[in-house]
C-alpha positions in Angstrom: 0.0 0.0 0.0 1.7 3.1 -1.2 0.3 5.5 1.3 2.6 4.5 4.2 5.1 7.2 5.2 8.1 6.3 7.3 8.7 9.9 8.3 5.4 10.1 10.2 7.0 8.2 13.1 9.5 11.0 13.7 7.0 13.8 13.8 3.4 12.6 14.3 3.4 12.6 18.1 5.8 15.5 18.8 3.1 17.7 20.1 1.7 15.0 22.3 4.8 14.9 24.6 7.0 12.0 25.7 4.4 10.5 28.0 6.0 7.9 30.2 9.1 7.9 28.1 12.5 6.7 29.4 15.9 8.0 28.3 16.8 4.5 27.3 14.4 4.8 24.3 16.5 7.6 22.9 19.9 7.5 21.3 21.2 11.1 21.0 24.5 10.1 19.5 23.2 9.7 16.0 23.8 11.4 12.7 21.4 14.3 12.2 20.9 12.9 8.7 19.7 9.5 9.9 16.0 8.4 9.7 14.9 8.0 13.3 12.2 5.9 14.8 10.0 7.6 17.3 10.3 6.3 20.9 7.9 3.5 21.7 5.8 5.6 24.1 5.2 8.2 21.4 4.2 5.5 18.9 1.8 4.0 21.4 0.2 7.5 22.0 -0.1 8.0 18.3 -1.6 4.5 17.7 -4.2 4.9 20.5 -5.1 8.4 19.4 -5.4 7.3 15.7 -7.7 4.4 16.8 -9.9 6.7 18.9 -10.3 9.2 16.1 -11.0 6.3 13.6 -13.8 4.9 15.8 -15.4 8.3 16.2 -15.2 9.6 12.6 -16.0 8.3 9.2 -16.6 4.7 10.0 -18.9 5.6 12.9 -20.9 8.0 10.6 -21.4 5.4 7.8 -22.4 2.6 10.1 -24.6 4.6 12.4 -26.5 6.1 9.4 -27.0 2.7 7.8 -28.3 1.2 11.1 -30.4 4.3 11.8 -29.0 5.5 15.1 -28.4 8.7 13.2 -29.9 10.4 10.2 -28.4 12.9 7.8 -29.8 16.3 7.0 -28.7 19.6 5.4 -30.0 19.3 1.8 -28.9 17.8 -1.5 -25.2 17.3 -1.8 -24.5 17.4 1.9 -22.3 14.4 2.7 -24.4 13.0 5.6 -27.7 13.5 3.8 -26.3 11.6 0.8 -24.7 8.8 2.9 -28.1 8.5 4.7 -29.7 7.5 1.4 -26.9 5.1 0.6 -25.1 7.4 -1.9 -21.7 6.2 -0.7 -18.9 5.9 -3.2 -15.4 4.5 -3.5 -14.0 8.0 -3.3 -15.7 8.5 0.1 -13.6 5.6 1.4 -10.2 7.0 0.7 -9.6 8.8 4.0 -10.9 6.0 6.2 -9.2 3.2 4.4 -5.8 4.8 3.7 -5.2 7.5 6.2 -7.1 6.3 9.3 -6.9 2.5 9.1 -3.9 1.1 7.1 -1.8 4.3 7.0 -2.9 5.4 10.5 -3.7 3.1 13.4 -2.5 -0.2 11.9 0.7 1.3 10.6 1.5 2.9 14.0 0.7 -0.4 15.7 2.9 -2.4 13.4 5.9 -0.1 14.0 5.4 -0.5 17.7 5.5 -4.3 17.4 8.7 -4.2 15.3 10.4 -1.8 17.8 9.4 -3.7 21.0 8.8 -7.4 20.3 12.3 -8.5 21.5 13.1 -6.1 24.3 9.7 -4.8 25.6 7.1 -7.3 24.5 4.3 -5.8 26.7 4.2 -2.9 24.2 4.0 -5.5 21.4 1.2 -7.3 23.2 -0.9 -4.2 23.6 -0.2 -3.4 20.0 -1.3 -6.8 18.7 -4.6 -6.7 20.7 -5.4 -3.3 19.2 -4.4 -4.5 15.7 -6.8 -7.4 16.2 -9.6 -5.0 17.2 -8.8 -2.7 14.2 -8.7 -5.6 11.7 -12.0 -6.9 13.1 -13.8 -3.6 12.6 -12.3 -3.3 9.1 -13.3 -6.8 7.9 -16.8 -6.4 9.4 -17.2 -3.2 7.4 -15.6 -4.2 4.1 -15.5 -8.0 4.0 -12.2 -9.3 2.4 -9.2 -7.1 3.4 -5.4 -7.3 3.4 -4.0 -8.9 6.5 -1.3 -11.5 6.0 0.4 -9.3 3.3 -0.4 -6.0 4.9 1.8 -3.7 6.9 5.0 -4.8 5.2 5.6 -1.2 4.1 8.0 -0.8 1.1 8.6 -4.6 0.9 5.0 -5.2 -0.3 3.0 -2.2 -1.6 0.4 -4.4 -3.3 -0.9 -6.9 -0.7 -3.3 -9.6 -1.5 -6.7 -9.7 0.2 -7.6 -12.4 2.6 -11.2 -13.6 2.7 -13.1 -12.5 5.8 -13.3 -15.9 7.4 -9.5 -16.3 7.2 -9.2 -12.8 8.6 -11.1 -13.9 11.7 -8.8 -16.9 12.1 -5.8 -14.6 11.9 -7.3 -12.1 14.3 -8.0 -14.7 16.9 -4.4 -15.9 16.6 -3.2 -12.3 16.9 -5.1 -11.8 20.1 -3.5 -15.0 21.6 -0.1 -13.8 20.6 -0.7 -10.4 22.2 -1.9 -12.0 25.5 1.3 -14.2 25.5 3.4 -11.1 25.1 1.7 -9.4 28.0 3.0 -12.1 30.3 6.7 -11.9 29.1 9.5 -10.1 30.9 9.7 -6.6 29.5 12.6 -4.1 29.7 10.1 -1.2 29.6 6.4 -1.3 30.2 3.7 1.2 29.3 2.5 3.6 32.0 0.9 7.0 31.3 1.8 6.6 27.6 -1.0 4.0 27.5 -3.9 6.5 27.2 -6.5 3.8 27.5 -5.6 1.5 30.4 -2.5 3.2 31.9 -0.4 0.1 31.3 -2.7 -2.2 33.3 -2.1 -5.5 31.6 -5.0 -7.2 33.4 -7.4 -4.8 31.7 -5.8 -5.5 28.3 -6.3 -9.2 29.0 -10.0 -8.5 29.7 -10.2 -6.6 26.4 -8.6 -9.6 24.6 -11.1 -12.0 26.0 -14.1 -9.8 25.4 -13.0 -9.1 21.9 -13.0 -12.8 21.3 -16.5 -13.0 22.6 -17.5 -10.3 20.2 -15.9 -12.2 17.3 -17.5 -15.5 18.2 -21.0 -14.2 18.7 -20.8 -12.9 15.1 -20.8 -16.6 14.0 -24.5 -16.7 15.0 -26.7 -17.6 13.3 -24.8 -18.8 10.3 -22.1 -20.9 12.0 -23.8 -21.5 15.3 -21.8 -24.5 16.4 -18.6 -22.5 16.3 -20.1 -19.7 18.2 -21.6 -21.9 20.9 -18.5 -24.0 21.7 -16.1 -21.2 21.8 -18.2 -18.9 23.8 -18.9 -21.7 26.3 -15.1 -22.2 26.7 -14.5 -18.5 27.2 -17.2 -17.7 29.7 -16.1 -20.6 31.9 -13.2 -18.3 32.9 -15.7 -16.2 34.9 -16.7 -12.5 34.6 -13.5 -11.2 36.3 -11.7 -12.0 33.0 -13.9 -9.8 30.8 -15.0 -6.2 30.5 -17.9 -6.9 32.9 -17.9 -3.5 34.6 -17.8 0.0 33.1 -14.4 0.6 34.8 -12.9 -1.7 32.3 -14.5 -0.2 29.2 -12.3 -0.1 26.1 -12.6 3.6 25.3 -10.5 6.6 24.4 -10.8 9.6 26.6 -10.6 13.1 25.2 -10.1 16.5 26.7 -12.3 19.6 26.8 -9.6 21.6 25.0 -9.8 23.0 21.5 -8.8 20.4 18.9 -8.5 17.7 21.6 -12.2 17.0 21.9 -13.7 13.8 20.8 -14.3 13.5 17.1 -18.1 13.0 17.3 -18.3 16.3 19.1 -15.9 18.0 16.8 -17.9 17.0 13.7 -21.1 18.2 15.3 -19.5 21.6 16.1 -18.0 22.1 12.7 -20.8 20.8 10.6 -24.0 21.7 12.5 -27.4 20.7 11.3 -26.2 17.6 9.4 -26.1 14.7 11.8 -29.2 14.1 14.0 -30.4 11.2 16.1 -32.6 9.0 13.9 -36.4 8.7 14.3 -35.8 4.9 14.4 -33.6 5.0 17.5 -35.5 7.9 19.2 -38.9 6.2 18.4 -37.8 2.9 19.9 -36.7 4.6 23.1 -39.8 6.7 23.2 -42.1 3.7 23.1 -40.3 2.3 26.2 -40.0 5.7 28.0 -36.3 4.9 28.1 -34.6 7.2 30.8 -31.3 7.3 28.8 -33.0 9.8 26.5 -32.1 12.6 28.8 -28.4 12.1 28.3 -28.5 10.7 24.7 -30.7 13.5 23.2 -31.7 17.1 23.7 -35.3 17.9 23.7 -36.7 18.9 20.3 -37.1 22.6 19.8 -40.8 21.8 18.9 -43.0 21.0 21.9 -40.1 19.8 24.1 -40.4 16.3 22.8 -37.6 13.8 21.9 -37.8 13.8 18.1 -35.6 12.1 15.6 -35.0 12.8 12.0 -36.3 10.5 9.3 -33.6 8.6 7.5 -33.2 9.6 3.9 -35.3 12.8 4.2 -32.4 15.2 4.5 -31.4 15.4 0.8 -34.7 16.7 -0.4 -36.6 19.9 0.3 -35.5 22.8 2.5 -33.0 21.9 5.3 -34.9 21.0 8.6 -33.6 21.5 12.1 -36.6 20.7 14.4 -35.1 17.6 15.8 -33.4 16.4 19.0 -29.6 16.5 18.8 -27.0 14.3 20.4 -26.4 15.3 24.0 -24.0 14.8 26.9 -23.5 11.1 26.5 -21.6 11.7 23.2 -20.5 15.3 23.7 -19.5 15.6 27.4 -20.8 17.9 30.1 -23.1 20.7 29.1 -23.5 24.3 30.2 -26.6 26.2 29.2 -26.8 30.0 29.1 -30.1 31.3 27.9 -30.8 29.3 24.8 -27.2 28.4 24.1 -25.8 25.0 25.2 -22.0 24.4 25.1 -20.3 21.0 25.6 -16.8 20.2 26.8 -16.3 17.6 24.1 -14.6 15.4 26.7 -17.0 12.4 26.4 -15.0 9.2 25.5 -15.1 7.4 22.2 -16.5 4.0 23.4 -15.2 1.1 21.4 -16.1 -2.0 23.4 -18.1 -1.5 26.6 -19.3 -3.6 29.5 -23.0 -3.7 28.5 -21.9 -5.4 25.3 -20.3 -8.2 27.3 -23.5 -8.9 29.1 -25.6 -8.7 25.9 -23.3 -11.2 24.2 -23.9 -13.6 27.1 -27.6 -13.0 26.9 -27.6 -13.9 23.2 -25.6 -17.0 23.9 -27.9 -18.2 26.6 -30.9 -17.3 24.5 -29.7 -19.3 21.6 -28.8 -22.3 23.8 -32.2 -22.4 25.5 -31.2 -21.0 28.9 -33.9 -18.3 29.3 -33.3 -17.6 32.9 -29.6 -16.9 32.4 -30.3 -14.9 29.2 -32.7 -12.7 31.2 -30.2 -12.2 34.0 -27.5 -11.1 31.5 -29.9 -8.9 29.6 -30.8 -7.2 32.9 -27.2 -6.7 33.8 -26.4 -5.1 30.4 -29.3 -2.7 30.7 -28.4 -1.7 34.2 -24.7 -0.9 33.4 -25.7 1.0 30.3 -28.1 3.1 32.3 -25.6 3.7 35.0 -23.1 4.9 32.3 -25.8 7.3 31.1 -26.3 8.7 34.6 -29.8 7.3 35.1 -31.0 7.3 38.7 -31.3 3.9 40.4 -35.0 4.2 40.9 -35.6 4.9 37.2 -33.3 1.9 36.3 -35.3 -0.3 38.6 -38.6 0.8 37.0 -37.3 0.2 33.5 -35.8 -3.2 34.4 -39.1 -4.3 35.9 -40.7 -3.7 32.5 -38.3 -6.0 30.6 -40.5 -9.1 30.9 -43.3 -7.1 29.3 -40.9 -6.1 26.5 -40.0 -9.7 25.9 -43.6 -10.8 25.9 -44.5 -8.1 23.4 -41.6 -9.0 21.1 -42.5 -12.7 21.4 -46.1 -11.9 20.4 -44.8 -10.3 17.2 -41.6 -12.2 16.5 -42.4 -15.7 17.9 -39.6 -17.7 19.4 -37.1 -14.9 18.7 -38.9 -12.5 21.0 -36.2 -12.8 23.7 -33.4 -12.5 21.1 -35.1 -9.4 19.6 -35.3 -7.8 23.0 -31.6 -8.5 23.7 -30.4 -7.0 20.3 -32.7 -4.0 20.6 -31.3 -3.2 24.1 -27.8 -3.8 22.8 -28.6 -1.4 19.9 -29.6 1.3 22.4 -26.6 0.7 24.7 -24.1 0.8 21.8 -25.1 4.3 20.9 -21.9 5.9 19.7 -20.1 2.6 19.2 -18.9 2.2 15.6 -19.9 -0.7 13.3 -21.1 -3.2 15.9 -24.8 -2.2 15.8 -24.7 -2.5 12.0 -23.1 -5.9 12.4 -25.8 -7.0 14.8 -28.5 -5.9 12.4 -26.9 -7.7 9.4 -26.6 -11.0 11.2 -29.9 -11.0 13.3 -32.2 -8.6 11.4 -32.8 -6.7 14.6 -33.8 -4.0 15.2 -36.3 -4.2 12.4 -35.4 -1.5 9.9 -37.0 -0.2 6.7 -34.7 1.2 4.0 -34.3 5.0 4.1 -36.5 7.3 2.1 -35.2 8.5 -1.3 -32.5 5.8 -1.3 -30.4 5.4 -4.3 -30.4 1.6 -3.9 -33.4 -0.4 -2.8 -31.9 -2.0 0.4 -29.8 -1.0 3.3 -26.1 -1.5 2.6 -24.5 -4.6 4.0 -20.9 -3.6 3.2 -18.8 -0.6 2.3 -17.2 0.0 -1.1 -13.4 -0.3 -1.5 -11.3 2.9 -1.8 -10.8 4.0 -5.4 -7.3 5.1 -4.6 -6.6 1.6 -3.4 -8.0 0.2 -6.6 -5.5 2.4 -8.5 -2.6 1.5 -6.3 -3.4 -2.2 -6.0 -5.5 -3.1 -9.0 -4.5 -6.8 -9.2 -5.7 -7.5 -5.7 -8.5 -5.1 -4.8 -11.8 -6.7 -5.4 -14.6 -5.2 -7.5 -17.5 -4.0 -5.4 -20.6 -3.1 -7.4 -23.4 -4.2 -5.0 -23.4 -2.8 -1.5 -26.5 -4.9 -0.6 -25.1 -8.3 -1.1 -23.6 -10.2 1.9 -19.8 -9.8 1.8 -18.7 -11.0 5.2 -18.7 -14.7 5.9 -21.0 -14.5 8.9 -23.7 -12.4 7.1 -26.7 -14.7 6.3 -28.3 -12.1 4.1 -32.1 -11.6 4.1 
C-alpha cells in the first residue's frame, strides 16, 4: 500500500509529549541525517489516538447512518444527507481506508510491534490486541481485506486480500499472541503513555477475552456450532476476566480543550445541522420511556419532545432542524446559558463496553435455551448501560421491571425470537456511539427491524462498504470489484 510514510513516526506525536518515556528509548549520539524511529511511548500514544479518532469519525458515521441510530440532514449534496440515502462511493472511502486504518492506526501499531517485540514485549502485546480490534472492525465493514500481506511497508505495496473468514482466524491468533506477550518479561512497560488502560495488563487481557466473545458471537446464526462451543469455553473463565464493569471499558478519553475534543463532538460543532439522532432510535426509546434519552438527546425545539430525523429525508426539500440533537453522553458535560448550550467535548469514544459483554452472554444463553440466564445477563447489560448514562437507580429499577413485558410483546410479534429481539434492541440502544457493531448485529440478526431510508439510491440497506478507489488504482490486481453494497460480503452475514 503506497500511502505509508516512514517519516510520520518521527514527527506525528511530537506535540503529544513524551508520555511515560524513558531516556533508554533515545539515542542522542546519531547522525542528524539518519532516519529516526519515534520512541515507543510516542508511537503508542499515536496509535491509540489514531484508533480513537477512527472509531469516532467516518466509520462511525457510515455505520450509524445505515443502522439508523443517526440520520443525515442539510439538503442535497451534503455528505451525511447523501450517505443516509446510501449514496456512498469508492471516493468516500479514501480517507478512512488509507489515512485512518492502514496508513494510520494499523501502521503505528505495526511499527510498535517491530520496535518492541524483542526487548519490551508488553508494548508489542498491547499493539497486537489493538491490531486485532482494528482488523476486526475493518473486515466487518468491508469483508475481504489485506491482513497477511499487509503492513509490510515498502517490501510489499500491493498486498493480497484475505477472505473475511480467514481474517477472523488470523485475528484470533493475533489476540492470543498479544496475550502471550503481556506475560513476558519486558525491559520497559507502558505507563501514562497508554492512554486507554494506563499500562494495566489485566485490563488488556480483559479486552482480549471480550473481543474474542464479540468475534465468536458474530458466527451466530450462520455458524452456530462454532459460536456456541467457543463462547462456552471463554465464559467458563468467569466474569472477572472480561469487560464486565464500566471501569474496564475499552474507550479513548478526550479533553475539553480546543482540537483535543472527541471527534463526534468536533464534527457536530464544525458541521452543524447535518447529523441528527434517527427517528428509528428515538422512536424505539420513546415507546419504552427509556430514561437514557435525557443524556442521549436534547429535547426537540418543537414542543419539548424527543424527536428524531427520518432517514433519507435530509437530501430533499429545505433543510430541517426541528429535531433532537446528540447530547452529553456523546459530547461531554453541558453548560446552558439562555438558549445556548455548550459542551466540553470530553466524552470518551466508546469502542467495546461492559454492557456489550452482558448482551453477548444474553444472546448465547438465549440461543442455547437458557432463558433464565439470558434474562439475567440482559438485565445486567441494561443496568450498566443506564448507569453509564447517569440514570438514577429508581428509574433503572422501574425500566428493568418492565423487561418481561418487552420480551412478551416481542414474542407476540416475533415468535420464538422474542427474547433475542429484546436483547439485540437493548444492545442497539446501549451501543449508541459505538462504531460498526450495531450495524453488524442488524446484518446477522435482522434486529432492530429497519426499513430502507426514504429516497434511497439503492433499494436495500447496505451490508458492506465500497473499497477505496485510490486503493484500486494502487493495487488493481488484488483489490476486489464491489458493485453491489446490498449483497452479503462478510462470511458471517446470512443475508435476508
